[in-house]
C-alpha positions in Angstrom: -0.1 0.0 0.0 1.8 3.0 -1.3 -0.4 6.1 -0.5 0.7 9.4 0.0 -0.5 11.4 3.2 -0.3 15.2 4.2 0.3 15.8 8.1 -2.0 18.4 9.5 -1.7 19.5 13.3 -4.9 19.8 14.9 -5.8 22.1 17.8 -4.4 20.0 20.6 -0.9 19.5 18.4 -1.4 16.1 17.5 -0.9 14.9 13.9 -3.7 14.4 11.7 -3.1 12.4 8.6 -5.1 13.3 5.2 -4.7 11.1 1.9 -3.5 13.6 -0.8 -5.9 11.5 -3.1 -8.8 12.7 -0.9 -7.7 16.1 -1.2 -7.6 15.9 -4.9 -10.9 14.1 -5.1 -12.5 16.8 -2.9 -11.0 19.7 -5.0 -12.2 18.5 -8.2 -15.9 18.7 -6.9 -15.5 22.4 -6.0 -16.9 24.8 -8.3 -14.2 27.3 -8.2 -11.6 27.7 -10.8 -8.5 27.6 -8.8 -7.9 24.3 -6.6 -4.9 25.4 -4.5 -6.6 25.3 -1.2 -8.7 22.9 0.8 -11.0 25.5 2.2 -12.0 28.7 0.7 -13.8 30.3 3.7 -10.9 32.7 4.8 -10.7 33.9 1.3 -14.5 34.7 0.7 -16.3 35.0 4.0 -16.5 37.3 6.9 -18.9 35.7 9.9 -19.9 38.2 12.5 -20.6 37.3 16.1 -23.2 39.1 18.2 -20.2 40.7 20.1 -18.6 42.1 17.0 -15.8 39.5 16.6 -15.2 38.4 13.0 -14.6 34.8 11.9 -14.0 33.2 8.7 -16.5 30.3 8.9 -19.4 29.6 11.3 -17.7 26.3 12.3 -14.6 27.8 13.5 -15.2 29.8 16.7 -11.8 29.9 17.9 -10.0 32.1 15.4 -11.0 35.7 15.1 -9.7 38.0 12.4 -10.8 41.3 13.8 -13.5 43.0 15.6 -16.2 45.0 14.4 -16.8 48.4 14.8 -13.4 48.9 16.4 -12.0 48.1 13.0 -13.2 48.8 9.6 -14.2 45.8 7.2 -11.4 46.8 5.0 -9.0 46.7 8.2 -10.3 43.0 9.1 -10.3 41.8 5.8 -6.6 42.9 5.1 -5.5 42.2 8.8 -2.5 40.0 9.6 -5.1 37.3 11.3 -6.9 37.0 8.0 -3.9 36.5 6.0 -2.6 34.0 8.5 -5.4 31.8 8.1 -5.5 32.0 4.4 -2.0 31.1 4.4 -2.6 28.1 6.5 -5.5 26.9 4.4 -3.0 27.0 1.4 -0.7 24.7 3.4 -3.7 22.4 4.4 -3.0 23.6 8.0 -6.2 23.2 10.0 -4.4 24.3 13.3 -6.4 27.3 13.7 -9.8 26.1 15.0 -10.7 24.2 11.9 -11.5 21.0 13.6 -14.8 20.2 12.0 -13.1 20.2 8.6 -10.3 18.0 9.8 -13.4 15.6 11.1 -15.2 15.9 7.9 -12.0 14.9 5.9 -11.2 12.3 8.1 -14.6 10.6 7.9 -14.9 11.0 4.2 -11.9 8.6 3.4 -14.2 5.5 3.0 
């Protein structure tokens, strides 16, 4: 059995293994033109909580990219935190609170 895997740290600093064939198959189902990331939420979404914290996804409550109205929408979108999580998604790194996606990716192997 000669499968390639990608190591992904989870929020508890354990290693999570994703089969690269699964990643490729998943990316083929996406309706976007570029398939360089497993998740596009940080590049397309802003999720506002009731207290003004801005997240990139409704499933990730741990990682905040900004706070409204203390920051403008532009400042939040261009923040270091937003850029950091976008870069992590390009590297298939779910360590910023993307535990639901790690679970989904691992359960869809069968």
